[in-house]
C-alpha atoms as one frame of an Amber mdcrd trajectory, in Angstrom:
protein
   0.043   0.013   0.022   1.275   3.385  -0.951  -0.884   5.473   1.426  -3.879
   5.043   3.717  -6.977   3.779   1.863  -5.250   3.119  -1.455  -3.825   0.015
  -3.148  -0.998  -0.312  -5.499  -2.140  -1.413  -8.985   0.462  -4.152  -9.131
  -0.799  -5.795  -5.934  -4.267  -6.343  -7.401  -5.168  -9.942  -8.466  -4.790
 -10.585 -12.267  -5.852 -13.950 -13.627  -3.089 -15.540 -15.535  -0.630 -12.911
 -14.393  -0.656 -11.243 -17.803  -1.339  -7.677 -18.779  -4.496  -7.958 -20.896
  -4.069  -4.683 -22.760  -0.524  -5.527 -23.982  -1.767  -8.767 -25.588  -4.752
  -7.299 -27.358  -4.713  -7.855 -31.091  -4.281  -4.812 -33.230  -5.717  -4.610
 -36.721  -3.802  -2.588 -39.295  -6.755  -2.159 -41.632  -7.478   1.291 -42.989
 -11.027   2.317 -43.587 -11.526   4.348 -46.727 -14.293   6.892 -46.977 -15.116
   8.475 -50.339 -17.987  11.085 -50.049 -18.685  10.996 -53.817 -19.156   7.221
 -53.690 -21.521   7.578 -50.697 -23.625  10.219 -52.585 -23.778   8.026 -55.642
 -25.003   5.048 -53.525 -27.778   7.171 -51.922 -28.960   8.545 -55.395 -29.022
   5.116 -56.939 -31.068   3.741 -53.899 -33.642   6.568 -54.281 -33.951   5.921
 -58.027 -34.419   2.193 -57.494 -37.131   2.911 -54.882 -38.842   5.211 -57.249
 -38.791   2.721 -60.100 -40.262   0.043 -57.781 -43.095   2.393 -56.623 -42.054
   2.672 -52.978 -42.128   6.467 -53.036 -45.842   6.774 -54.205 -48.651   7.759
 -51.762 -51.143   5.040 -51.036 -54.559   5.755 -52.652 -56.203   5.894 -49.221
 -54.075   8.957 -48.331 -54.997  10.959 -51.499 -58.073  13.145 -50.940 -61.013
  12.506 -53.293 -62.824  15.804 -52.696 -61.152  19.168 -52.685 -64.088  21.270
 -51.380 -62.351  22.191 -48.256 -59.594  23.812 -50.302 -61.900  25.529 -52.703
 -64.281  26.912 -49.916 -61.373  28.352 -47.811 -61.496  32.050 -48.334 -58.034
  32.505 -46.853 -56.513  30.561 -49.813 -56.884  33.652 -52.071 -53.439  35.286
 -52.612 -54.631  38.778 -51.719 -56.719  37.700 -48.685 -57.341  40.488 -46.158
 -58.696  39.165 -42.851 -61.787  40.667 -41.258 -61.341  43.602 -39.003 -63.354
  41.989 -36.232 -60.388  40.590 -34.477 -60.215  41.229 -30.772 -57.513  43.507
 -29.340 -55.861  41.044 -27.023 -53.743  43.838 -25.448 -56.831  45.623 -24.076
 -57.981  42.388 -22.475 -55.071  42.543 -20.038 -54.274  45.028 -17.314 -52.376
  48.022 -18.641 -49.216  49.392 -17.051 -51.111  52.480 -15.949 -53.688  50.280
 -14.082 -50.940  48.398 -12.446 -49.251  51.512 -11.310 -52.453  53.021 -10.043
 -53.118  49.802  -7.926 -49.602  50.029  -6.525 -50.047  53.730  -5.627 -53.474
  52.982  -3.912 -51.885  50.161  -1.868 -48.954  52.380  -0.926 -51.396  55.156
   0.176 -53.336  52.680   2.340 -50.127  51.389   3.877 -48.940  54.979   4.442
 -52.172  55.846   6.195 -51.843  52.837   8.548 -48.190  53.803   9.250 -49.327
  57.316   9.932 -51.881  56.248  12.381 -49.452  53.982  14.234 -46.733  56.684
  14.246 -49.032  59.442  15.381 -51.200  57.642  17.937 -49.162  54.553  18.847
 -47.264  55.992  21.782 -50.238  57.778  23.415 -52.365  54.592  23.151 -49.566
  52.519  24.678 -49.146  55.009  27.523 -52.873  55.022  28.183 -53.089  51.224
  28.338 -50.081  50.962  30.649 -51.389  53.692  32.887 -54.775  52.041  33.178
 -53.149  48.720  34.029 -50.880  50.319  36.729 -53.789  52.281  38.277 -56.168
  49.338  38.559 -56.874  48.030  42.028 -55.792  44.483  41.186 -52.347  45.624
  40.043 -51.836  47.823  43.144 -52.815  44.957  45.471 -50.576  42.527  43.575
 -47.571  44.927  43.919 -48.385  45.338  47.651 -48.411  41.539  48.118 -45.114
  40.970  46.241 -43.130  43.990  47.579 -44.648  45.145  50.879 -41.596  47.254
  51.766 -42.586  49.785  49.055 -45.621  50.714  51.137 -45.916  52.523  54.444
 -47.835  51.445  57.564 -51.010  53.036  56.149 -50.758  51.084  52.850 -49.706
  54.196  50.811 -46.638  53.858  48.686 -43.357  55.269  49.958 -41.073  57.536
  47.859 -38.951  54.520  47.050 -42.167  52.615  46.052 -43.193  55.509  43.742
 -39.724  55.504  42.104 -39.768  51.747  41.483 -43.388  51.780  40.181 -42.505
  54.697  37.906 -39.471  52.770  36.595 -41.668  49.732  35.912 -44.236  52.015
  34.236 -41.538  53.482  31.946 -40.006  50.084  31.122 -43.456  48.683  30.237
 -44.152  51.674  27.980 -40.799  51.261  26.308 -41.250  47.480  25.696 -44.768
  47.824  24.368 -43.783  50.716  22.116 -40.895  48.685  20.623 -43.145  45.671
  20.200 -45.629  47.775  18.393 -43.005  49.134  15.910 -41.611  45.618  15.356
 -45.092  44.374  14.253 -45.607  47.496  12.090 -42.623  46.532   9.846
């Protein structure tokens, strides 16, 4: 073996121990090709087939009536087709119609974006303020962090600061989420 995963060609089994390619018989015949001779052979074959009737159409394939050819008005050399052809271009949507549809869709999208841009933050602030001012939220915060409330259950200064920070963080997160869904 010369390297990992390969085998030397001489170490492979060979029946009889001989190199088969070296003992292959070689012929020294030359093939001659004469194009004129080939063309003459083809022409003589076609002439012989014509003499024997092999190139004629069978009678079943020859039309007996020619009315369909005579009645066809388009066979006249100077035939002009009727002007009643449909305008296939008008059947499809024009470039102007496509552009108009694109502009209308863009205006609709712009109006939705305008509403979100203009009123998104005030709506988010209103929702978060409502949640933070509800009685359930205040009771929940009092249960979780009782040290932010005084002895009379009113929030302390530190409690106001932490609740304000939570309020601001909630507004920020909801505002970012709103703009992520807008795109």
